[in-house]
N, C-alpha and C positions, 0 to 999 in steps of 0.2 A: 369408017373412021373411028379409031379407038379413042375414047375419052381419056384425058390425062387426069391422073389422080392428084388432088390437091393435098399438099403437105399440111398437116395440122399446124395451126398457129402455135408459136412457142408461148407457153404459159409463163407467169411471173417467176416461178422457181427455175425454169429452164434459162430464162433471161438472166437471173441472178447468178446461176452457176457459170454461164458464159462470161459474164462480167468479171466474176472472181478469177476465172481461168485466165482471162486476158490481163488482169491486174497483177497476177502472180506467176505468169508463164515466162520463165527465163530461158526457154529452150527453142522457141519458134523463131519466126522472122517477122519483121514489120517493115512495110514499104515507106517511102518518103511521104506520100499523101496521108497515110495513117498517122504518122508522127505530127505532121503539120496541122491536120484537122484536130487532133487531140490538144495540141498546144493552143490553138485558137479557142477551142471550147473551154479549156482550163483557165486561160487568161481572162476570158469574159466572166466566167463564174467567180474567179478570184476578185475581179473588179467589183462585182455585185456584192460579194461578201464583205470586202474591205469597206465599201460604202455603207453597208448596214452597220458594221462594227463602229465606224467613225461616227455615224449618226447617233447610235445609242450611247457611245462613250461621251459625246458632247452633251448629252442630256443626263449624264451621271448614272446610266443604266449599264450594268454588267451582264453581258449575254455570251457566256463561254461557248455556246453551241455554234456561234458564227465561226469561231476559230477552229473548233473541231471539224466542222464541215470544210473549212479551208484546207485542213490537213488531208481529209478524205479525198478532196478533189485531185490532189497530187499523188495519191498512193500508187496509181498505175505507172507513174513516170519512170522509176528505176527499171522496171521490167521492160517498158517500151524502149528505153535507151539500149538495153542489152539486146533485145530482138532486132533493133535497127542496126546495131553493130554486126550481128550475125548476117543481116541482109547485105552488109558491105564487105563480108568476108573476113571479119575480125573477131577475135575472142571477146566474149562478154566481159572479161576481167578488165578490159581497157576502160570500162566505165569508172573505175576507181580514180582515174586521172581527174575526173570532174570534182572530186573532193578537195583538190588543191585550190585554195582561194583564187578566184579570178578565171580559172580554167573551165569551170562549169558552163559559163556563158559561151566561151569559145567553142567548146565541144557541142553545145546545143546548135550553134550556127552551122558548124560543120555537118552535123547530122541532118539539118534542114536542107543544106545545099547538095550533099553528096548523092550520086546516083548509085543504084543497085549494081552489084558486081555482075549479077546474072542479067544479061540484056533482056531476056524474056520476062523477067520480073519487074523491069523498070516501070515505075508509074503505072501500075496495073489499073488504077482508077482513071476516070475521064481526064485527059491532059489539061483541059480548061479548068476543071475542078481542082486539080493538083496545083496549077499555077495560082489560082485564086486563093487557095488555102495558104500557100507559101507567102504570097504578097501581103495578105491580111495579117498573118501571124507575124511577119517581119515588122510591119507597121505598128502592130499592137505591142510587140516587144520593145520597140524604140520608145513608144509613149510611156509604157510601164517603167522602163529603165530611167527615164528622165523626170517624169512628173509623179508626184504623190498627192493623193486627195486629202483634204482637211475640211472640217465643218466649222463655221463661225458660230459659236454658241452664245456670244454676248454682244453688247453694243459698244464695247470699248474702242472699236476701230471705225465707228461711224464718222463721217458720212460715206467713206469709200467702201467699207465692208459692213454688211448688215447681218443681224442674226438670221440664220437660215440660209446663208450663202454657202454653196459647196464649191470650194476653191481648189485649184491645182497649184502646187508649189514646184518650181523649177529646181530640182535637187542638184543640177550640174552648174548652176549659175556661178558658184564660187570655187569650183574645183571638181575634179573627177575622183570618184571613189577608188581607193587603192587596196581595199579588202584587208586592212590590218598590216600592210607592208610598208607604210611610210610614217608610222608614229602618230603623234598628237594631231587630232583633226581628221586623220584617216582619209586624206585627200591628196591627189597630185595637183600641183600648181595652185595651191590654196591662195586666194586673194581676198582682201577685205571688201565688204560691200561698199557701195556708194552711199553717202549721206542721203537720206530721204527714201531709201529702199524699204519696202515692207517685207519684213523678215519672218520666216517660220523657224522656230528653234525649240530646243528642249529646256524646260525650266531647270536652272542650275541645281535646285534642291530636289524637286519632286520628279523631274524627268518628263512631266506632261508637256504636250505640244502647245506652244503659244504663238500668237501673231502680234507683232508690234512694229513701229517704224523707227529706223535708225536715225538718231539725232546727234549723238556725241561719239566722236572717234577717240582712239587711244591717245593719251597725252593732253587732252583738252580739259579746260575748266568750264563747268556749266553751272548755272544757277537760274532759278525761276523767281521773278519778282513781279508781283501783281499779275501773274498768269503769263508773263512775257518770258520767253526763253533767251538767256544770255549765253553766248559761246565766246570764251576768252575775252569777256568784258563787253562784247558787242551784242546789242539786242537784235533779235530777229524781227524785222518789220512785218506787221500783220494788217491787212486791208479788209474792212468789213464787206461781206458779199450779200448780206441779207439774213434770212431766217431759215433754219432747217427745222422742219416740223414732222412729228410722227405721233400716232395715237398713243394715249396713255394706257398701256396695257402690258401685261406680262407676256414676253415672247421668249421661248426657249429658256424659261426660268429666270429671265433678266428683266428688270424694270428700268425704264428710262429715267434720267435726271433732267429736270426742266428748269429753264430760266424763269418761266412764268408760274412757278409753283406758288400755291397748291393747285393741282389740276385734277379734276374728277375723272374717273375711269371712262375711257373712250373719247375724251376730249383732246384737242391738239396740245402736244407737249413741245414747246418751242426752245430752240437754242440759237445762239449767234453763230453764223457761219463766217469763218475768216479764211483768207488766203495768206498763208505764212510763207515768206521768202527766205530760203536757206542761203548760207553764205556763197554757195556756188551758183546762185541764181534760180534754182529750182523752186517752183511753187507747189505747196501742198495745201490741202483743205483740212481745216481743223474746226472743232466745235468748242464753244465756251458757254458756260451756264452762269457766269457771274462769279462773285467771290466765293472761293471754296478752300478747303483745308490746305491743299498742296499747291496753291497759287504762289506761295512764298516759301522758298526752301533755303537750306544752307548750301554752300558751294559744294560741287562734286568734282573731284579730280579723277578722271577716267584712267585706270591703270593700263599698262601695256597688255595687249592681247585681249582686251575687254571692250564692250560696247555699251553705250547708254541709249536705252530704248524708251519711247513714249507711245501711248495710245493717241490716236487722232481725236478721240472724244476725251479731251484732256481732263475734264473734271469727273469722269466716270471710268477711270482706268487704273488698275493696279500695275505699276510698271517700275522703271529703274529709280524713280523718286523714292520708292519705299524700300528699305533694306530687306534683305532676305530674312533677317531675324524678326522682322515685323510682318512677314507673310508676303512681301513683294518680290520683285525680280532682283533688285540691286544691280550691280554690274554683271553683264552676261558675257561669259567667255566665248571667244570666236569659235572654238571647237564645238560649241553647242548648236551651231547653225545647222539647219536641215536644208534650207534653200530660200529662194525669193518667191514671194507670192506673185503668181503670174496671171492667173485667169479665173474668173468666176464662171464655172461651167453650168451651174444649175442653181436655182434659188426658189425657196418657198417662204412665205411670211410666217407660217406656223405649221406644226404637225410634222409627220414623217416626210421624207424626201419625195415620196410618190403621191403626196396630197395634191391632186390636180386642181382642186378648188382654190388653192393658195399659191399657185405659181406666180412668180414675178418674171414674166417673159422678157421684159426689157433689160434684165440683168444677165441673160444667157450670153456666154462667151464674151463677157466684158473684161477688158484688160485692167488689171489692178494698177492704179497710178501711184 
């Protein structure tokens, strides 16, 4: 019996040359499983890098390498699409259609579904593996298309959202993206949010992502008197629920504001927890630390196409009560909306997102109220 010779293991340079060839080979063919497995791996890598970038940005840290790595992850994609088109019997130049806004996603789905023209080449990988890659990729694409991750860096939205919460925003809650084809707002079927929704939006001046709760709608008159919100002259009733307490310590660069101040480091920082009833009957939980600067304001007349937003931690929030000229939000245009805060997927009390010693497991997959 003749012994079979073992092929020498590929060295790192050989592996690198092979990877470069696959990333820039516009002449070969790629099967459906190859495309689906690449998509799955690229989406997972993208999610991890976006999470890292979001975490660092929330802490005021600029780390450009995360975005460079994100670009590198998708470098093989154009060549892979061209080789997949060859596998379907089409010219690689068809890939140019994907540059038209909105058609890139349609072409991707078609390449994921379509079978090879040559029957012998169809799904050369294990059929179960091929189906698993396809289903997982499709599910991940659906999640990525709808939900965008954000980090909560401050305590302005306590008690509902805490510093260190990793939250998903539903970007389709108020309309579908139309890729620049439908003018202001860039959405099909744009609708105004409901009062009481927790919104993710771009700051009208800086463009930074913010999270606040919608309190005032276009055309309404609002005013705060003694910390009580008045809408069109009617005060929002608030019922005391007890005390919200947290340690007096810096978390994510933010210090809490306490009703029982002064409070020593590490000691309980207390606030009054209130249930505020909105005009439509919806209850929201807000915090009050006693008499503060913006408990009494001038009247606000919300202009058309704009929203009046407040933080739930009313005395520790820079929101629509403060004009943009003073560093606040002022009135937020509806087209600045990103989506509705939907779910807290992950939460740590301090440190990086992978700090297992600071996990808050009771907040995982908690719906944002």
